[in-house]
C-alpha positions, 0 to 999 in steps of 0.5 A: 493737554487735558481739555477744559471740557474733559475736566468739566465732565470729570468734576461734573461742574454742572452739578456743582453749580446746582449744588451751589444754587441749592445752598443759596436756595437753603439760605433764601428759604430759611432766612430770606438773606441773599448775598453775603461773604458767608453765602459765597463761601457756602457756594464755593464749599459745595462746588469744590467738595462735590467736584472732589467726590465726583473725581474720586468716583470716576477714579474708582469706577473706571472698570465699571464705567468701561463695561457700561460704555459710559463714554460721557466719562473722560477717563473712559474716553482716555482724555484724562488719566486716572492719576489726574482724577485722583490728584484733582480729588485730593487737591479740591477737598481741602479747598472746600473744607477751608471755605466751610471753616470760614463760615462757622465751626458747625458748617465745617463739621457738617461739610466734613461729615458729608465729605467723609460719607462721600468718600466712604460711598465711593470706596465701599458703601456703593457696593451695598446697593440700597445703603448707597442709594440712600447716601446719594439721595441724602447728598441731594438734600445736603445743599439745602440743609447746608444753606440753612446752617450758613444762614441760621446756624441750624436747619429750619422747618421748611428746609427739613421738608424740602430735604425730605422731598429731595431725599425721597425723589433721590432714592427713587432715581438711584434705584431706577439708575440701578436698572440701567447699570445692572450689567456693569454693577456685577463687576464690582458686585454692587448689590443694587435692588435691580441685581438682587431682587430683579428689575421689575421689583426695582421699578415698583420700589422706585415708583413708591418713592416717587409717589411718597415725594408727591404726597409730601409736597402737600405738607408745606401749605398745610403747616406753613401759611406762607407757602399757601400761594401760587408761587409754591403751588404751580411749580410744585404741581408741575413737579408732581405731574412729572413724577407721576408721568415718570412713574407710569412710564417706568412701570410700562417701559421695559427698555433700559434706554428709557431710564436715562430719559426718566432720570432727566425728567425726574431731575427737571421735576426736582428743579421745579420743586426747588423753584416752588420752595423759593417762590413760596418763601419769597412771595 
């Protein structure tokens, strides 16, 4: 029998929880509203649709993951069949879209667009390197935008800035990930920056995006007075320091093993940035 742990790893449900929290954060930052039926529907939409996308990704990328020795993938370990992964992807997508429809037509159309882009990424867009990186970075910003649509039926100003911060950091992380995956990406002919322009160039471009995110973090207190408080400043300061430290390590280290550590560090940095936006909006 397929274990619960294997299904969790296939669907990356920890990411689903983070996406759901991102939706809730978008609601809080845009309106201050906490729980309602629409908020719950929005969080379920995020969980089901991201799970569907991850299952399809592992189904398609089986051979690449095998070469990259991604034993964190249950299909590679033989604990879940590719057929099961495809079934779960097809089964979960309508559930997510159904919950988005219960929110509003605009929420449904937004969720449908993002889902279709995700499937296009899994099937082909990933092979185009930077274009794929841009989509993944966009998907990191999507929960905040979706939360704003759930609460206000539009994307408000602070959410736009938060989404840009997440996007810039996300592009940096994906370009950096291409350095780690350069061998496996050759099988699918993924035109990552690391493969086309070299690992050193990929390091530099990744750092540029991290630094742009740091610079962007200074904008909210300038434009929105309610963000000029310690609730925003202190967590975001930690974010900036982590991104700067990661940039320095990325430029110094020539070991691929460092990339996995830096991906975790930059993810932690993004979490502190999110805390800053929520605290800044509520204080």
